[in-house]
N, C-alpha and C positions, 0 to 999 in steps of 0.2 A: 841327833837321833830323830827318828820319826816312827809313826805307827803303821803297821802293815797287817792286813787280815790274812792269816796263814792257815791253809788246810793241812793239818798234821796227821789226820786219819779220817776215814769216812765218818761224817757227821760230827767232826771235832774241828772247830775253827777257833783260833785264838788271835787276839790282837797282840802282836809282838813289837817291842821296841828294837829297831835295827838301825845300823849306821846310815846316815844320809849317803846315797850313792854319788860317786864322783861324776863330773860332767866330762866326757871324753870328746875328742875331736869330732866334729860333725854331728854332735848331739845337743839336746836341750834338756834342762831340768824343768819339769812342769809341777806346779802346785795344783793338785787334783781338786776340782770343784764338784764333780758328779761322776758316778759310775753306775751303769745299768747292770741289772741281774738278768741273766738269760738262761735258757734251758741247759746250755753247756755247764754253767755254774751249778745248776741243780744236779746234773748228772755226776759232776765231780764230787759234789757234797755227798750224794747218796752212794757213790762208789761204783756205779755202773759205767762211768767214763773213767778209764784208768790213766794215771799219770804218776810220775815219780814224786814222792812226798819227802819233805814238806813242799807245798805248792802255794805260790802267791796268786790269789784269786783276782778276777776282774779284768775285762778286756774291752768294755764299751765306755770309754772315759774321755772327759774334757777337762780343761783347766786353763791356767794362765802360766806363761813362761816366766820363770824367775832368774834363769841363768842360761847363757849360751856357751857352747864350746868353741874351740879354735876352728876357724874356717867356715863358721855359720854366717851367712849373709842375708838369708831370706827371712829370718826371724829375729826378734829382739825382745828383751824383757818387757813384761806388761801386756804382750799380745795374747788374745784369747785364741785357743787352739783346740782341735779335736783330733784324736789319734785313730788311724786305721791300723788295727793291731796285727794284720796278716802280712807277715814278711815272707820273702822268697829269696832264693839264692841268686837268680839271674843267669845261671850257667847250665842248668840241666836241660834235657831235651824239651820238656814242657815249657820252661821259661823262655827258651829260644824261639818257640813258635807262638808265644803270647799267651799261653795257658798258665799264667803265673799261680793261679789258685790250685793247680794240680802239681805244683813244685815237689820234686822228690825229696827236697831238703827243707820243706816248709817249716817255719817256726813262727812264733808270735813275738811281738815287740816286747813282751814282758821280760824276755831273756836279756834285754839291755840292762835291766835292774830288777824291777818287780812289777806286779800287775796293778790294776787301777783301783782296787779296794785298799787304798793307802793314802797317805797325806802327800807324798811326792813320788815322782818316777823320773827316770832318765831314758829317753828314746832317741833314735836316729831321726834326723829331720826328713828323711825320705818317706816317712810314714806319717808326717804331721801335716795337718791342713789348717788354714785359717778358719776361725769360727766367726761369722758376722756378728756385729754388736747386737743386732735385732733378734738373734736366736738365743733364748734362755739356755743356761748351761744344762738344765735338766732335759730340755728338748734336744740339745746337741748330743747328749748321751745316747740318743736313739738313731744317730746317723749310721752306725755300723749295721744294726739289723735292717734299717731301711735300704741300705746299699745292697744287702744280701737279697732282699725282696726284689729290688730292681733287676739284679742279675738273673734271678729265677724267672721272672717274667720275660726277660730277654730270650731265655732259652725255650720258652713255651711258644707253641704256634697258636696265635690268638689275634683275631681281627675285630674291629669295632662292630658291635651288634651281637657278637657271640655270647652264648650263655656260659655260666660258670657255677661251680659249687666249691665252697671253701670248707674243709673239714678241720675244725679247730679254730676257735676265735681268741687265741692268745695274742701276744704282740704281733707275731708274724702274720697270723690270719687277718687281723684287723688292718695291718699295713697293706696286705695283699688286696683286701676289699677296697681300700681307698685308691690304690694304683689301678685296679681294674676299672673302677668308676672313671678315673682320669682318662683311661684308654678307650672309653666308649662302650663298655660292656652292656649287654642287654640284661636279662634276668640273672641275678646272683643269689644263690641259696647258701646259707651258712648253717653249719651244724656245730653245736657246742653244748656240753652237758651242764656248764656252770651258768647260773642265772645272770650274774654280773656281766659276764662276757656276751651273753645273748642280748642283753639290754643295750650294750655298747654297739654291737653289730647292727641292731635295728636303728639306732641313732645315726649310724654311718651309712644308712640307705641300702641295707641289704633288702632284696626283694621279699625274701622269706627267711625266717630263722627257725630252726628245728632243734629240739632236744633229743639227741639220739638215745637217751635212756627211756624215753616215753613215746616218741613219735616213730612212725614207719618212715625212715629216711628215704628209701627208694621210692615209695609212693609219693612222698612229699616233694621230692625233686622232680619226678615225672609230672606231677600236677602243675608245675611251673614251666617245665622245659620239655614237655612231650616225652620222647623215648630216651632222654638223657641229655647231658650238657656237653658243650664243646670242650670245656676245660674243667678238670677237677684238680684242685690244689690241696694236697694232703699235708697238713701242718702239724699233726699230732705225733708222728713217728711211731704209732702203734700198729702192730701187724694186723689186728682185727679191723682197724679203720682202713688200712690199705686194701684189704680184701673187699670191704664195702665199697671203696672208691671205684673198684673195677666194675661194679654193678651200675655205677652212675654215669660213666662216660659213654657217650653215644658213638655210633659207628663213625670212624674217621676222626674221632676226638683224641684228646691228649690228657694223660695223667701226669701231673707235675708233682714229684716227691720232694718236699722241702724239710719235713720233720726228720730229725736225725734219729731219735729214739734209742733203743738199746741195741747194741751191736749183735747180740745173740739171737734176736728175733728173726724168724723166718716165716715165709708164706709160700703156699703152693699156687701155681698158675696153670691155666688151661691154654697152652700155646695155640691150639686150633682156633679158639675164640678170638685171641689177639690177632692172629693172622687173618681170619675171615672178616673181622671188623676193622682191620687196619688201625688198631689202637696204638698210639705212640706213648711210650713210657719214658719220662725224662727225669733225671736226677739233677739236683743243683746244690752246689756248695760254695760258700764264701761270696766274694763281691768284686771280682776283677774289673777294674776300670769303671766302677760305679760309684765310688765314694764321693767324688766331687759333685756328681749329679744329685746324690742324696742330700748333701749340704745345701745345694741350691734349692731343692724342693722345700727344705725347712726354712730357708731364708724367704722364699716366696709364700710360705704358709699354705702351700697347696696340699700338704699332708698334715693332718691333725694328730699330734702326739701328746700334747699337754694333758688332754682328758684321759689318757691311758695310764698316767704316771702316779704312783704313790711314793712319797719320799720317806727315807729312813736315814738314821744317823750311822756313823761308822761303827759305833758300839752295838748296832742292831743288825749286823750283817746276817747272822743266823736267822733272825726273825724275818729279814727280807727274803732270804732264800726259801724258807719254809712257806712264806706267804705266796711266793710265785709258784712253788711246787704244788701247793694245795688249792690254787685258784682263788685265793682270798683277794688278790690284787691282779691287775693285768700286767703292768710293768713296774717292778720295784726298782727304784733308783736311790742309791746311797749318795747323800749330798752333804756338803759343808762339813767335812771331818773336823772335829775339834781337837782338844788336847787331852792328855791323860792316858792311862794304861788300863789293862784289864782283859778279861775273857769275854768274847762275844757271847751274848746271852743264849743259853740253850734251854728249851722247854722240854 
C-alpha cells in the first residue's frame, strides 16, 4: 500500500491508502522524492479547472527508480529521474506534424497509475528523463515549468537588446525573467502585487518592478521603454491584466500569453488598433521538445530555482496549494513523503 493525495471534491483533498501500482511492460516504478505545486493544481483544487473526480494530483515530480518492467533497457533501479507528464498519442494530425502538445488525444502520465503527490507512481519510460546527480530533487521538480517557459519564448519574436514586460512574478514569470536575461534582453519591467515576489524579481535583475495595485503601470513601463516594450509576457491569466498588456506593447511588438487563468474569462479587443500597430498575439501551452533543454539548464545552474522553493510535507498538500494560491510562497514543493495516513490539513 502507499499514500496518494486525492482531490475528491473542490477544496477537499485527502491522503488515501491505495494499492501499490503494478509495473507493466515498458514502465518503471518511481519512489517520488519531490513534486511541485503549480497553478493547474490550484485551479483543480478551487474547482475552476474541471476534471473527473476523484483525481490524483501532482504532475511536476522527480524521484528514484525502484523497479523496471519487462523490455526496459535505458533505466535501472536506483537511478534519479524526472518525469515529463505530457503524453500524446503519436497518431493524430497534430502529432504527425510534430505539434505533439496539441494532440487531440492528449493525456498526462498520471493515467499510468497516479499523480506525483504520492509516495510512488508507475509511468512509461518514454516520458522519463535522467536527472543529473548535481541537481537537487527539489530543483528537478521545476524542470516541467521551466520547459514550458522555454517553449513559450521559442514562440515569441524576440531579439537581443529588445525590451520586455512580465506581468506576474510567480514561478513562470520569474523563470521568464531569467530566460530573457540569458537571451540578452534590454530593459525588463516586472509587475506583481505581492511583495515577496516583487523582491525576488528585483534580486533576479529586473530593470524595474511595479506594484499594479499602487503604481501606474503604463506610465512606469513607458518611463523605462519609451512608447512601449517589444515583448509583453502575460503570466497571470487574468482578463484585466491581458487588457492592460495590450497598452504596454509597442508598435510591431508581441504579446505572449502564458497564464492559463479561468476558461470563462473574456476580453474585448479593438481589431483596428492591432492591425494598424501590427501587434502579434501569441499563445503558448506545454513544452514540446523542450524538456531535455530544461534539465540541462538546471544542470548548468544557468537558471536559479532553489531560491523560489518552499518545501512542504505530503500531509501538508492543502497548505501548499493554499500558500501558492495566496502568494505566500513562490513555488511550493512537496518533498520526502513519509509514512502514515490521514487527511491533508484544511484551514
